[in-house]
Every structure is written in C-alpha cells, then in structure tokens.
C-alpha positions in Angstrom: 0.2 -0.1 -0.3 1.4 2.9 -1.0 -0.6 5.8 0.3 -0.2 6.8 3.8 -4.2 6.7 3.7 -4.4 3.2 3.9 -3.3 2.3 6.6 -5.3 2.1 9.7 -3.6 1.9 13.0 -0.2 4.2 13.6 2.0 2.3 16.5 4.0 5.2 18.4 7.7 4.6 20.0 6.7 8.7 22.1 9.5 9.3 23.7 12.4 10.9 20.6 9.1 10.1 18.3 6.2 12.8 21.3 8.6 13.3 24.1 11.7 15.1 23.3 13.5 13.1 25.4 17.4 13.8 24.4 16.6 17.3 25.7 14.8 15.8 29.2 18.4 13.4 29.7 19.8 16.6 29.0 18.5 19.1 31.9 17.3 15.8 34.5 21.0 15.5 33.8 21.9 19.5 35.0 22.9 18.2 39.1 25.5 15.4 38.4 26.9 17.7 35.2 27.5 20.3 38.3 30.2 18.4 39.9 32.6 19.0 37.8 34.4 21.6 35.8 34.7 19.7 32.7 32.5 20.5 29.3 31.0 17.7 27.6 29.8 17.8 24.6 25.4 16.7 24.6 26.1 14.5 21.4 29.2 12.3 24.5 26.6 12.3 27.3 23.6 11.3 25.2 25.8 8.3 23.1 27.1 6.8 26.6 24.1 7.8 28.1 21.2 5.8 25.5 25.0 2.6 25.5 24.4 2.6 29.6 21.2 2.2 29.4 20.4 -0.1 26.1 22.2 -2.5 28.4 20.2 -1.7 31.9 17.7 -2.4 29.8 19.4 -6.7 28.1 20.0 -7.4 32.2 16.8 -6.4 33.5 13.8 -6.5 31.3 11.2 -6.5 34.1 13.0 -3.4 35.9 10.3 -0.7 35.1 11.3 2.2 33.6 11.9 4.8 36.9 14.2 2.1 38.2 15.8 2.0 35.5 17.3 5.4 35.3 17.9 6.2 38.8 20.4 2.4 38.4 21.9 3.8 35.2 22.6 8.0 37.1 25.6 6.1 39.2 27.0 4.3 36.6 26.9 7.4 34.4 28.4 9.4 36.9 31.1 6.8 37.0 32.2 6.7 33.1 32.6 10.7 33.0 34.5 11.2 35.4 32.6 12.1 38.0 31.0 12.2 42.0 28.6 8.9 42.6 25.6 10.4 43.8 23.2 9.5 46.9 20.9 7.9 46.6 17.8 11.0 46.4 19.7 12.3 43.1 19.9 8.7 41.4 15.8 8.4 42.4 14.8 12.4 41.2 16.8 11.3 37.6 14.8 8.1 37.6 11.7 10.6 37.8 12.1 12.9 35.9 10.5 10.7 32.8 7.0 12.8 33.5 8.6 16.1 33.6 10.2 15.4 29.8 8.7 18.3 27.4 6.3 17.4 24.4 7.9 18.4 20.9 6.1 21.6 20.0 4.2 20.3 17.2 2.9 16.5 18.8 -0.3 17.2 20.0 -1.9 19.1 17.6 -0.7 16.3 14.9 -2.3 13.4 16.8 -5.4 14.5 17.2 -5.1 15.7 13.5 -4.2 11.6 13.1 -6.8 10.6 15.4 -9.3 11.4 12.5 -8.1 8.3 10.2 -6.5 6.7 12.5 -6.9 4.4 15.5 -3.2 5.6 18.0 -1.6 2.9 20.0 1.1 3.9 22.3 4.6 1.2 22.2 7.0 2.2 24.4 9.5 1.9 27.3 8.7 2.9 29.8 6.9 1.9 33.0 3.3 2.7 33.5 2.9 5.6 36.0 6.2 7.4 34.3 4.0 7.5 30.9 0.6 8.7 32.9 2.7 11.4 33.9 4.2 11.7 30.4 0.4 12.0 28.8 -0.9 14.4 31.6 1.7 16.7 31.4 4.0 17.6 28.3 0.4 15.5 26.4 -2.4 17.2 27.5 -3.8 14.0 28.5 -4.4 12.3 24.7 -6.8 10.1 24.5 -4.2 7.2 22.4 -6.7 3.4 21.5 -4.2 1.2 23.3 -0.7 2.0 25.8 1.0 -0.6 26.2 4.3 0.1 28.4 7.7 -2.4 28.9 5.8 -3.4 32.4 3.3 -4.8 30.5 5.4 -6.6 28.2 8.2 -7.4 30.8 10.9 -7.4 27.5 12.1 -3.9 25.8 12.2 -2.1 22.7 13.6 -3.5 20.5 12.9 -7.2 22.0 10.8 -8.6 18.9 8.3 -9.0 22.1 7.5 -5.8 22.4 5.8 -6.3 18.4 4.7 -9.5 19.2 2.6 -8.2 21.6 1.2 -4.9 20.4 0.4 -7.4 17.2 -2.3 -9.3 18.6 -2.9 -6.5 20.9 -4.8 -4.8 18.1 -5.4 -8.0 16.9 -7.9 -9.2 20.0 -9.0 -5.5 20.3 -9.7 -3.2 16.6 -9.9 -6.2 14.2 -6.3 -4.6 12.4 -3.7 -6.7 10.8 -0.1 -6.2 10.5 -1.0 -4.7 7.2 -2.3 -1.9 8.6 0.4 -0.9 11.3 2.5 1.7 10.6 5.4 2.7 13.4 5.5 6.1 13.8 8.7 6.7 15.4 12.6 8.1 15.4 14.3 5.7 16.7 15.8 2.8 13.7 17.4 1.0 17.2 14.2 0.6 19.0 11.6 0.9 16.8 12.3 1.0 12.7 14.3 -3.2 12.8 12.2 -4.9 14.6 9.2 -3.7 12.9 9.8 -4.1 9.7 11.6 -8.1 11.3 8.0 -8.3 12.9 6.2 -7.6 9.7 5.4 -3.9 9.9 6.0 -1.5 7.4 7.0 2.3 9.0 6.8 6.3 9.0 10.4 7.6 10.0 10.2 11.0 12.0 13.8 11.9 12.7 14.0 14.7 14.2 16.8 17.3 12.8 19.2 16.9 15.5 18.4 13.4 17.6 20.9 11.9 18.4 19.8 8.5 20.1 18.0 5.9 18.7 20.1 6.7 15.4 22.2 3.5 13.7 25.2 3.3 11.7 23.8 0.9 8.6 20.5 1.8 6.5 18.5 3.7 7.7 15.2 1.3 7.1 11.8 3.1 6.9 9.0 3.2 3.9 8.6 7.3 5.0 10.2 10.0 6.3 9.6 12.8 7.9 11.1 15.9 9.8 8.5 16.0 12.1 4.9 14.8 12.8 3.0 17.7 12.2 4.9 17.0 8.3 3.6 13.6 8.0 -0.4 15.0 8.7 0.5 17.4 6.5 0.9 14.2 3.8 -1.8 12.6 5.2 -4.6 15.4 4.9 -2.8 16.1 1.6 -3.5 12.3 0.4 -7.2 13.5 1.3 -7.4 16.6 0.3 
C-alpha cells in the first residue's frame, strides 16, 4: 500500500518521537554535571547514556523504567569521572521522565492523525511514568491503547514487544499487521524490529537527534522531520 491513508493504525514510540527525551535527559543531568568543571558535549552525553540504558534494559528487562534510570545514573557518573551521586539524586533522575517536554508539533498532530487512525502507544517506559507524561506535556491525549515495557516484561527492540502489540490490536480493533504503521524516531528501538515483525514504518527523523540512530542504512517506508509534517502529508492525500 503506497498511501499513508491506506493504513488503519499508527503505533507510536513516545520518547524521542512525541516527547523530546534528549533535551529532557540533558536537563535532568544538570545537577550531576554541575559537580564537574569539565564540559561534556551533548552528543557524548547522549551516546553514553543510550549505551548504558540499552545494556541495563538487556540485563534487567523487567525493571520499571524509572528504576532503570535511577540505576543507570551512578554508572553514568562513573563513566564521566564524576562523584558518585547519592540515592536521592538517583531517584530524582529516575522520576524526571514525566517532566520531559513534548515536541511543539506533537499534540496538534496527534489530534489530526486521530481523525483517520487508531493511535496506539508502544513505549519503553513503565505505566506510572507514561501516565505522568500523558497528563503533563501530552495534555491528556486519549490514545486508543497504551502498551508499555512494563506490560510486556521486555524492552524494545525485543521482538516480544512487537508480537504483544500485534496480538493486542488484532484482538481489540481487528487490525492486521499489514494495516499498521510503526511511527517512530529510533532506528534501533523501532524501525529495525518493526521490519522484522512484518510492519511498515514512518521515520520521524527529528532534526539533530542522536539517540536511536545506527550506523546501518536507515529503514523506513516514509520519512518526515516532524509528526506535524506527517499529518500535513496525510491531509494532502485526502483532499
């Protein structure tokens, strides 16, 4: 199917696609970074963070995301040569997820896209963290279904997350895999495993994004800079 409007359901990654997790993480790291006179580049911090996060997700796939962030925080300090943060600092970093900002185009684009698609979340977070994000910068947007890593017991790019999503939307909405578009920024977490799961994808290639990129050739069926651009393209198709 060569048109966006031929599909029935969008399955969203949230953090990186709808919510600006890179700026959120950098902001949450500021208390740790002020303990050093060394200036670390944004790319270095985000690359190191993603490496540690992915490894922790592999080791503890059933750990809730806020706890996982609190666990990663002191390891990040060690790798940066910074003083070991105390437990309260680690917990504050873990709880920061719900404060990360949405991209400016996100909520309006979701409203427009919801006029044509079912909108489903498949996110690498815990239920409580997503609830805070949804009530906060996502302005209480009413997604049709929310699936978190906590529900599945594993983190993307694990194939179990996509199998769980496919089974769920088939049972609840009668939507087949060939009617789904995985809509995401991260090649690592979303586009590559989606392709392996038989799902086509829309790459929201947020300008300047670091995390989730891979050295391999990117996989996608459509590509847009923002979700708003995707909503514009859908509306042009339907004119």
